[in-house]
N, C-alpha and C positions, 0 to 999 in steps of 0.2 A: 504494500500500500504506500502510495506517495505520502511523504512526510507532510507536505503542504495540505493534503486532504485531512490528515489527522489533526493538524493544527486548526484547520477551519472548523471541524466538528467540535474541537475543544472550545473554541471561541463561542460557538452556539450554546454549548453546555454552560459556559460561564455567563452568557447572556441570560439564560434561564435562571441561574443562581442570582444574578443581579435583580431580575424582576421579582423574585421571591423576597430578596432583601428589601427592595423598594416597597413591597406590600406591607412590611412590618410584621408579618406572621411568624418569622423565624428570628429568634433572638439569642437563645442560649447555645453554648458549645455542643450540648447533647443534641439539640434540635438541628444544628448545622451538620453534625455527623450523620444524622438520619437522612437529611437532604442530600448530602454528598453521596451516600450509598444509593439512594433512589435515582440520582442523576446518572450514576454509573450504570444502573440497571436499565435506564432509559436510553442512554447514548451508546454504550458499547455494542448492543445488538444492531443499532443503526449503522455504526461504523463497519461491522462485519458484513452487513447486507449490501454495502455500496457496490460491490463487484457484480452482484446478480443482475443479469440481463434478461429482460422479457421480450417477447415478440413485438409488443407495442413499441419498445425502445428501438429495436433493430429495424423495424419496418417503417417507423414514422419519425420519432424524435431525433435519432441519429442522422437520418437523411436530411431532416430540416436544418439541423445545425451545420451539416456539411454543405448544404446549399448556401448558407450565409458565408461559410468559410471560403467557398469558391467564388462568391460574388461580392466580396468587399465588405462583409459584415453589415454595419448599419446603413451602408449605401444601398443595400438591397431590401430594406424594410418597407419600401414602397411597392414591392412586388408581392403578389399573393402566394403564400406558402402554407401548405397544410390546411387544417380545418380548425385550428385554435385561434382564439381572438388575439388581437394585435398586442396588448400589453405583455402577454406571455412570450410572444415572438420577439419582443425587445430583449428579453433575457437570453433567448436562444441565440440571437445575433451577438449579444455580449459574450456569450460562452465561446463563440467561434474564434475569438481572439486569443483565448487562453491555451496554454500548453498542457493544462490539466485535462484529463479525459472528460469529455462533456457529460458522460453518464454520471460521474461523481458530482459535478456542478449542478446538474438537474435535480439530483436527489438532495443535495445540500440545501438548495433553494426551498424545496418542500419541507425539509426538516426545520429550517428557520421559521417557516409559517406554522409548523407543529407547535413550536414554542409560543408564538403569538396567539395561537388558538387556545393554548392552556392558560395564557395570561388573560385573554378575553373572558374565558369561562370563569376564572377566579374573580374577575371584576363583577360579573353578573351575580355570582353567588354572594359576593360581599354586599350586594344590595338587599339580600333577603336573610342574611344571618351575619352576626358579628363573631361567630366561632372560628378562630384561626385554623383549627384542625380541618374543618370542612373546606376552607378556602385552599389550604395546601393540598387537601385530599383531591379536590377537583382538578387542580393543576397537574398532579402526577397521574391521576386516572386518565386524563385526556392524553397525556404523553405516552402512557403505557397501553392505551386502548388498542386491541389487536388490529382493528381496521385502520386506525391512524398510523400505526407502525407499518403495516403492510402496504398501505396506499402509497406513501412517499418513499420510504427507505427501501422497500423490496420491489414494488411495482414501478416506481419512478413516475407516478402520476402527480397531478398538481391540485387535487381537490382540497387539500388543506389550505391553499392560498385563498380561494374564494370563500370558503367557509370561515376561515379565521377573520377575514375582513368583514364578513356578515355578522359574526359574533361581536367583533369590536364595534361595529355600527350599532348593534342592539345595546351594548354596554354604554356607548356614548349617549344614546338617546335616553336611557334610564338615568344616566348621570346628569341630564339636562345640558348636553352639548349638541344641540340639534344640527348645527352647520357641519360639525365634524362627523356626526352620524350620517348625514346625507353624502358627504364626501366618501366615507368608508363604504357605504352601500353602493355608490356608483363604481368604486374601484372593484368591489366584489362582482358586480354585474359585468364590469369591463373584462374581467378575467374569464368568467364562465357564465353561460346562459343559465345553468342550474341554480344560480342565485335567485331565480324567480320562485323557487320552492320556499324561500324565506321572506322575500320582499313583501308579500301581502300583509305581514304582521305590522308593517309601518303604517297601514291604514288604522290599526288599533292605536298606535302611538299618536296618530293624528287625533283620534277621538279623545284620547287621554290628555291631550294638550302638550305632550312631550315634543311633538313636531307640529309646527304651524304651517299654514299654506305658503307663507312667504319664504319658507326654507326649501320648498320643493324644487324651485329652479336650480338650486345648487347641484342637483343630481345630473341633469343634462349638461350643465356647464362643465362639471368635472369630467363627464364622459368625453365631451368634445376635446378638452385639453389633453385627455389621456391618449386619444388617437391622433392628435395633431402632428406629432413627429412623422408618422407614417404618411399623412396627407402631404406634408411638406416634401417628403421624399418621393412623392409622385403617385401615391395610391389615391384613387378617386374618393372623395368624402362620402359619396353615396354608397360605395362598397363597404366602408366602415360601418355605416348605419344598417345596411342590408345583410351584413355578414351572418347574423344569427338567423335571419329568415332563410338564407341560403343553406345554413347548416341543418335546418329541419328536414331538408330533402336528402341529406347524406347520412341520416341515422340508421338507415337500413329498413327493409320491408317487414322484418319479423316483429311480431307484437311484443316479444320479450327476449332480452339478451342476458340470461342468467340472473335475472332480477326477481326479488320477492314481491312483484307487483300482482295486481289482480289477475294478470295473464299467466301467473304461475299456477293458478287454479284452473283457469279456462285456457288450456294449452291448445285445444283444437276447436277452432271456430270456422264456420262455413264461409263467412264473408268477412275477411280480415279488414277490409277498408271500412265497412260499416261499423265493425267493432271498434276500430281505432277512433272513428268520429264520435261514436257514443261515449267512449272513454274520455276523450278530450272534453266533451260537454259535461260529463259527470265530474271531472276534476275541477272545471270552472265553477259549476254549481256548488260543489263542496267548499271551495274557497269563498264564494259569496255567502254561503250559509254561515260559516265561521265568523266572517266579518259582520254579517247582519246581526247575528245573535249577540256578539260582543258589543256592537253598536247600540243595540237596544238596552244594554245594561252598562252604558259607558261610565256611569257613576261608580261602578265597582271595578273598573279597570285600574289595576296597579301592576307593579313589577311582576308579581306572582302570576296573576291571570294572563298577562301578556306573554310570559314565558311558557305557560302551559299551551296557550294558543299557538305560539311559534313552533313548538314540538308537534302539535296536532297537524299543522299545515305542512311541516317538513316531512312528515310521514305520509299524510293523506294525499297530497298532490302527486308525488311520484308513484304512490301505490295505485292510483287510478289511471295515470297516463299510459299510453302505449309506447312501445319502442324504448323502454327503460333498460339501462345497462346495469351491470353488477355493482358499480360504484356510486349509483345515484342516490343512495340513502346515507351518504357521508354526513350531510348536514344534520340528518335525523340522529345519527349515531352520536355526534358531538352534543347537540342540544339536549338529547335525552339524558346524557350523563350530567350536564349542567343542572338539569331539572332535578335529578335525584339528590344532588348535594344541597339543593334548595328545599326540596320536599322529599325526604327519605322514604315516605310511604309509597312513592311512585317508582321505587326501584325496579319492580317487574317490567315497567315500560322500557327502561334502558336494557335490561337483560333480553327481552323479546326482540328489540330492535337490533342489538348486536348479533344475536343469533341469526336473524334474517339476513343481515348484511354479510356475515361471514360465510353463509352458504354460497353466495355469489362469488366471493373472493376465492374460496376453495375451488369452485368449479373452473375459474380461469387459471389460477396459479398451478393447480394440480392436473387440470385438464380432464377431470371426471367429477361426477356428482357425489358428494358425501351423502346428501339426502336430496330428494327432488324439491324443486323450488316452491312447490305448493305448501310445504311445511313452513317455510319462511313467510309465505303469504298469510297463512292462518295465524302465525305469531303476530304479524303486523295488524291483522284485524282485531286480535285481542288487545294489542297496545292502543289502537284507536278507540276501542270501547272504553277502556280504563281512562284514557285522556278525555274523551267526550263527557263521561260521567263526572270526572273531576272538575272540568271546566264549568259544567252546569251547576255543580254544587257551589263552586266559588262564586259564580255570578248570582246565585240565589241566596248567598249569605251563609252557607254552611261549609266553611273552608276545609279542605282535605287535611290540613295540618292541625286542625283543631283550634287555630288562632284566627282572629278576625282580620288582621291586616299585617303587613310586613312589620317586623320588629315587635310583633305581639300587641299592637294597639287595638283597643276596643273600637267598635263602630262609631260611637259618639265622639271619640277623641281622634278619629282618623284625620289625616291631612286632606284638604281639598285637592282633587285632580285639577290639571290644567284646564280641562273642559269646563269644570264647574266655576273656576275662576273667571273664564271668559264670559260665561253667562252672567255672573255677578257684576262684572265690569259693564256689560251691556245694560243691565238693569239700572246701574247707577248713572 
């Protein structure tokens, strides 16, 4: 292994330690010794997995980096390459200049965002509990989560990038940093279309007053700035806007690609096109239902109910959609773990989601089924039922946690939501 690669992953581990120090959760020498041990457990397997090459890397990523290497690196970012969005291609162009093997750099990039994902998860949990053990627990659980480790360090995929940015966007919104939240959300969407599995929750943040209408233009402005270098290099601006629409035609014709979606149960349909259309409509109606129900109870929207809704959407939307791939529940994996450390009674949701996701990872990485994908589909149905009931209880004033509001406040002492403050201002 190249010593430079070892140093880079060591820097990432030290960055993780810095974020933990900054959080104030780790103070004593004994605590730091435990943290150091857990960091070794998290990063040594990642270092050992860097050499592993998958077919996706050999057939796609390696060729795309080589294209930039042969065409002048950043001078070629105006040319259409592959089917990933432009911001990720910036990194591939950058890697083309390095003498370090691009496989290592691709994986190190994902590992860096693994750390940011863990930090974002810790920030969200901090909104719902002041217990340091839970905050450190979610940090390391996310780092050690099988699908997080396998996705970037083994498979060389970049799902941790868009999910980390989406989680950071949610954390920023909860912490009343709406502009920063919209920037992070736009960055998430800029890296991958699958950010749409999480984006609808920002409608709930709008209801709760965490995001205001005046902040929404930050999203398209950030996206335009993000793709501007490619436009300057010669790529038509229309292409950057239409890229995701064009990608929908390249996902393949199969209704399911090793995913625990509803088509893991309905594997054989007589009219695939009609089934795909019906599934898209169902996913859209599901999204509207969640938003509408939460909107009707906007006065009860708080960090906890918004987080439950986010997990519900991150599972339910890809579950209903056609053409889903094995990795498309990555956002659900991460958010369900964050939910568990906020509301431990919902631990079965994370276990069911991880089980469903791992079936798809196993199918790709081992090239055979451990169990048929319908087992994962039924697991996600169970998770959706638990989440749906939990959200309904929260919105009706019977919290899952047994407490009435974040930090244990009683209903009569709860803080007003942003939406209620807006109504009061208008009345005055």
